C-alpha atoms as a printed R data frame, in Angstrom:
    type eleno elety resid chain resno      x      y      z
1   ATOM     1    CA   UNK     A     1 -0.001  0.074  0.085
2   ATOM     2    CA   UNK     A     2  1.436  3.269 -1.259
3   ATOM     3    CA   UNK     A     3  1.649  5.971  1.551
4   ATOM     4    CA   UNK     A     4 -0.621  8.777  1.382
5   ATOM     5    CA   UNK     A     5  0.688 12.300  1.021
6   ATOM     6    CA   UNK     A     6 -0.147 13.258  4.761
7   ATOM     7    CA   UNK     A     7  1.880 10.221  5.845
8   ATOM     8    CA   UNK     A     8  5.119 11.555  3.716
9   ATOM     9    CA   UNK     A     9  8.023 12.670  5.592
10  ATOM    10    CA   UNK     A    10  9.938 15.613  3.899
11  ATOM    11    CA   UNK     A    11 12.726 16.681  5.958
12  ATOM    12    CA   UNK     A    12 13.074 19.865  3.945
13  ATOM    13    CA   UNK     A    13  9.507 21.205  4.679
14  ATOM    14    CA   UNK     A    14  9.817 20.005  8.487
15  ATOM    15    CA   UNK     A    15 12.928 22.151  8.604
16  ATOM    16    CA   UNK     A    16 10.632 25.080  7.667
17  ATOM    17    CA   UNK     A    17  7.846 24.028  9.292
18  ATOM    18    CA   UNK     A    18  9.832 24.087 12.730
19  ATOM    19    CA   UNK     A    19 10.695 27.539 12.688
20  ATOM    20    CA   UNK     A    20  6.676 28.424 11.579
21  ATOM    21    CA   UNK     A    21  5.642 26.662 14.740
22  ATOM    22    CA   UNK     A    22  8.062 28.310 16.941
23  ATOM    23    CA   UNK     A    23  7.046 31.408 15.637
24  ATOM    24    CA   UNK     A    24  3.208 30.411 16.627
25  ATOM    25    CA   UNK     A    25  4.585 29.450 19.891
26  ATOM    26    CA   UNK     A    26  6.010 33.326 20.195
27  ATOM    27    CA   UNK     A    27  2.930 34.969 19.076
28  ATOM    28    CA   UNK     A    28  0.904 32.658 21.611
29  ATOM    29    CA   UNK     A    29  2.844 33.838 24.297
30  ATOM    30    CA   UNK     A    30  2.152 37.611 23.204
31  ATOM    31    CA   UNK     A    31 -1.439 36.839 22.914
32  ATOM    32    CA   UNK     A    32 -1.738 35.491 26.207
33  ATOM    33    CA   UNK     A    33  0.602 37.756 27.971
34  ATOM    34    CA   UNK     A    34 -1.163 39.870 30.960
35  ATOM    35    CA   UNK     A    35 -1.640 43.504 29.007
36  ATOM    36    CA   UNK     A    36 -0.059 45.060 32.121
37  ATOM    37    CA   UNK     A    37  3.305 43.427 31.476
38  ATOM    38    CA   UNK     A    38  3.653 44.700 28.443
39  ATOM    39    CA   UNK     A    39  5.146 48.023 29.213
40  ATOM    40    CA   UNK     A    40  6.119 47.603 32.788
41  ATOM    41    CA   UNK     A    41  9.344 48.614 33.783
42  ATOM    42    CA   UNK     A    42 12.246 46.044 34.544
43  ATOM    43    CA   UNK     A    43 13.036 45.836 38.013
44  ATOM    44    CA   UNK     A    44 15.266 48.542 39.162
45  ATOM    45    CA   UNK     A    45 14.724 50.066 35.744
46  ATOM    46    CA   UNK     A    46 17.271 48.048 34.187
47  ATOM    47    CA   UNK     A    47 17.051 46.155 30.912
48  ATOM    48    CA   UNK     A    48 14.420 45.935 28.295
49  ATOM    49    CA   UNK     A    49 10.551 45.777 28.654
50  ATOM    50    CA   UNK     A    50  8.527 43.108 27.100
51  ATOM    51    CA   UNK     A    51  7.634 45.474 24.540
52  ATOM    52    CA   UNK     A    52 11.461 46.176 23.767
53  ATOM    53    CA   UNK     A    53 11.983 42.444 23.687
54  ATOM    54    CA   UNK     A    54  9.420 41.561 21.376
55  ATOM    55    CA   UNK     A    55 10.592 44.258 18.839
56  ATOM    56    CA   UNK     A    56 14.253 42.835 19.266
57  ATOM    57    CA   UNK     A    57 13.034 39.339 18.097
58  ATOM    58    CA   UNK     A    58 11.286 41.036 15.212
59  ATOM    59    CA   UNK     A    59 14.085 43.507 14.207
60  ATOM    60    CA   UNK     A    60 16.457 40.762 14.209
61  ATOM    61    CA   UNK     A    61 14.849 38.733 11.866
62  ATOM    62    CA   UNK     A    62 14.649 42.123  9.760
63  ATOM    63    CA   UNK     A    63 18.468 42.133 10.118
64  ATOM    64    CA   UNK     A    64 18.880 38.535  8.824
65  ATOM    65    CA   UNK     A    65 16.416 39.264  6.050
66  ATOM    66    CA   UNK     A    66 18.411 42.108  4.865
67  ATOM    67    CA   UNK     A    67 21.660 40.387  5.077
68  ATOM    68    CA   UNK     A    68 20.039 37.473  2.796
69  ATOM    69    CA   UNK     A    69 18.857 40.012  0.434
70  ATOM    70    CA   UNK     A    70 15.344 38.680  0.898
71  ATOM    71    CA   UNK     A    71 12.302 39.724 -1.689
72  ATOM    72    CA   UNK     A    72 10.250 41.080  0.859
73  ATOM    73    CA   UNK     A    73 11.823 42.943  4.252
74  ATOM    74    CA   UNK     A    74  9.196 44.205  6.871
75  ATOM    75    CA   UNK     A    75  9.802 47.492  8.321
76  ATOM    76    CA   UNK     A    76 11.566 47.192 12.029
77  ATOM    77    CA   UNK     A    77  9.439 47.999 15.027
78  ATOM    78    CA   UNK     A    78  9.993 50.957 17.407
79  ATOM    79    CA   UNK     A    79 10.319 49.278 20.883
80  ATOM    80    CA   UNK     A    80  9.259 52.383 22.810
81  ATOM    81    CA   UNK     A    81  5.609 52.642 21.326
82  ATOM    82    CA   UNK     A    82  4.873 49.313 19.654
83  ATOM    83    CA   UNK     A    83  1.497 47.755 20.652
84  ATOM    84    CA   UNK     A    84  0.925 43.948 21.119
85  ATOM    85    CA   UNK     A    85 -1.384 44.147 17.960
86  ATOM    86    CA   UNK     A    86  1.232 45.890 15.965
87  ATOM    87    CA   UNK     A    87  4.063 43.395 17.165
88  ATOM    88    CA   UNK     A    88  1.893 40.179 15.854
89  ATOM    89    CA   UNK     A    89  1.381 41.599 12.754
90  ATOM    90    CA   UNK     A    90  5.011 42.399 12.440
91  ATOM    91    CA   UNK     A    91  6.120 39.046 13.687
92  ATOM    92    CA   UNK     A    92  3.943 37.133 11.034
93  ATOM    93    CA   UNK     A    93  5.392 39.249  8.243
94  ATOM    94    CA   UNK     A    94  9.049 38.534  9.431
95  ATOM    95    CA   UNK     A    95  8.054 34.785  9.719
96  ATOM    96    CA   UNK     A    96  6.492 34.895  6.407
97  ATOM    97    CA   UNK     A    97  9.606 36.448  4.603
98  ATOM    98    CA   UNK     A    98 12.111 34.088  6.704
99  ATOM    99    CA   UNK     A    99  9.873 31.013  5.566
100 ATOM   100    CA   UNK     A   100 10.486 32.246  1.872
101 ATOM   101    CA   UNK     A   101 14.303 32.431  2.381
102 ATOM   102    CA   UNK     A   102 14.346 29.068  4.188
103 ATOM   103    CA   UNK     A   103 12.099 27.393  1.488
104 ATOM   104    CA   UNK     A   104 14.554 28.730 -1.206
105 ATOM   105    CA   UNK     A   105 17.542 27.113  0.847
106 ATOM   106    CA   UNK     A   106 15.885 23.887  1.437
107 ATOM   107    CA   UNK     A   107 15.141 23.408 -2.257
108 ATOM   108    CA   UNK     A   108 18.712 24.527 -3.275
109 ATOM   109    CA   UNK     A   109 21.805 24.076 -2.100
110 ATOM   110    CA   UNK     A   110 20.920 24.559  1.881
111 ATOM   111    CA   UNK     A   111 22.733 27.751  2.326
112 ATOM   112    CA   UNK     A   112 21.756 31.013  3.865
113 ATOM   113    CA   UNK     A   113 23.667 33.859  2.749
114 ATOM   114    CA   UNK     A   114 25.657 35.035  5.313
115 ATOM   115    CA   UNK     A   115 25.271 32.328  8.058
116 ATOM   116    CA   UNK     A   116 27.238 29.461  8.287
117 ATOM   117    CA   UNK     A   117 26.767 26.054  8.422
118 ATOM   118    CA   UNK     A   118 23.491 25.770  6.526
119 ATOM   119    CA   UNK     A   119 19.729 26.438  6.950
120 ATOM   120    CA   UNK     A   120 19.560 23.690  9.274
121 ATOM   121    CA   UNK     A   121 21.826 25.544 11.594
122 ATOM   122    CA   UNK     A   122 20.096 29.080 10.911
123 ATOM   123    CA   UNK     A   123 16.906 27.433 11.803
124 ATOM   124    CA   UNK     A   124 18.121 26.240 15.320
125 ATOM   125    CA   UNK     A   125 19.872 29.760 15.554
126 ATOM   126    CA   UNK     A   126 16.216 31.308 15.071
127 ATOM   127    CA   UNK     A   127 14.658 29.128 17.264
128 ATOM   128    CA   UNK     A   128 17.169 29.496 20.174
129 ATOM   129    CA   UNK     A   129 17.053 33.126 19.734
130 ATOM   130    CA   UNK     A   130 13.058 33.218 20.188
131 ATOM   131    CA   UNK     A   131 13.028 30.399 23.186
132 ATOM   132    CA   UNK     A   132 15.569 32.726 24.859
133 ATOM   133    CA   UNK     A   133 13.657 35.574 24.857
134 ATOM   134    CA   UNK     A   134 10.592 34.244 25.567
135 ATOM   135    CA   UNK     A   135 12.122 32.880 28.751
136 ATOM   136    CA   UNK     A   136 13.200 36.652 29.357
137 ATOM   137    CA   UNK     A   137  9.569 37.647 28.643
138 ATOM   138    CA   UNK     A   138  7.997 34.962 31.255
139 ATOM   139    CA   UNK     A   139 10.812 36.154 33.749
140 ATOM   140    CA   UNK     A   140 10.029 39.656 33.364
141 ATOM   141    CA   UNK     A   141  6.330 39.375 33.651
142 ATOM   142    CA   UNK     A   142  6.624 37.457 36.797
143 ATOM   143    CA   UNK     A   143  9.112 40.052 38.155
144 ATOM   144    CA   UNK     A   144  6.741 42.947 37.775
145 ATOM   145    CA   UNK     A   145  3.837 41.136 39.094
146 ATOM   146    CA   UNK     A   146  1.801 40.315 35.917
147 ATOM   147    CA   UNK     A   147  2.968 36.494 35.497
148 ATOM   148    CA   UNK     A   148  1.872 34.398 32.503
149 ATOM   149    CA   UNK     A   149 -0.640 31.816 33.140
150 ATOM   150    CA   UNK     A   150  0.236 28.224 33.884
151 ATOM   151    CA   UNK     A   151 -2.015 27.396 31.019
152 ATOM   152    CA   UNK     A   152 -0.040 29.739 28.693
153 ATOM   153    CA   UNK     A   153  3.083 28.148 30.187
154 ATOM   154    CA   UNK     A   154  2.225 24.632 29.502
155 ATOM   155    CA   UNK     A   155  0.671 25.439 26.156
156 ATOM   156    CA   UNK     A   156  4.426 27.181 24.917
157 ATOM   157    CA   UNK     A   157  5.361 23.351 24.747
158 ATOM   158    CA   UNK     A   158  2.340 22.061 22.756
159 ATOM   159    CA   UNK     A   159  4.424 21.953 19.391
160 ATOM   160    CA   UNK     A   160  1.906 19.486 18.255
161 ATOM   161    CA   UNK     A   161 -1.136 21.701 18.672
162 ATOM   162    CA   UNK     A   162  0.409 24.786 17.683
163 ATOM   163    CA   UNK     A   163  1.873 23.431 14.328
164 ATOM   164    CA   UNK     A   164 -0.801 25.054 12.372
165 ATOM   165    CA   UNK     A   165 -2.252 28.372 11.876
């Protein structure tokens, strides 16, 4: 019996899908973040706000899009004035643009301009970067008295259910 299209595994497509799932998890956190945490000043006034951290995530993606000379490069976010809605929209734009860069790489020579060793390493970098900052966001929200709910904390680990928009 021949495998169905759904049963066929494609490593190149899984690499792109892993980045897209990672993005959905970041957006899930923002969607479920207590709104009071968004612009709360960090303890002792040092460090970034949640808004600034999220802007940084997007802006680093934009930096890589510029480095790879991507077809579509979204505008950077201003950490001082960005709203959650603007951040969610921008993250979708940078995700979509990076997904095209990744798709091109996985269907050609596996390389990302300006990044070594290859597309898989680049996806690992992008996921690690977002995950690091998700940890900062959850810690900062707790420190400023507006912790992320347990449901959201566990929900960030639900890669199977976050795998599709």
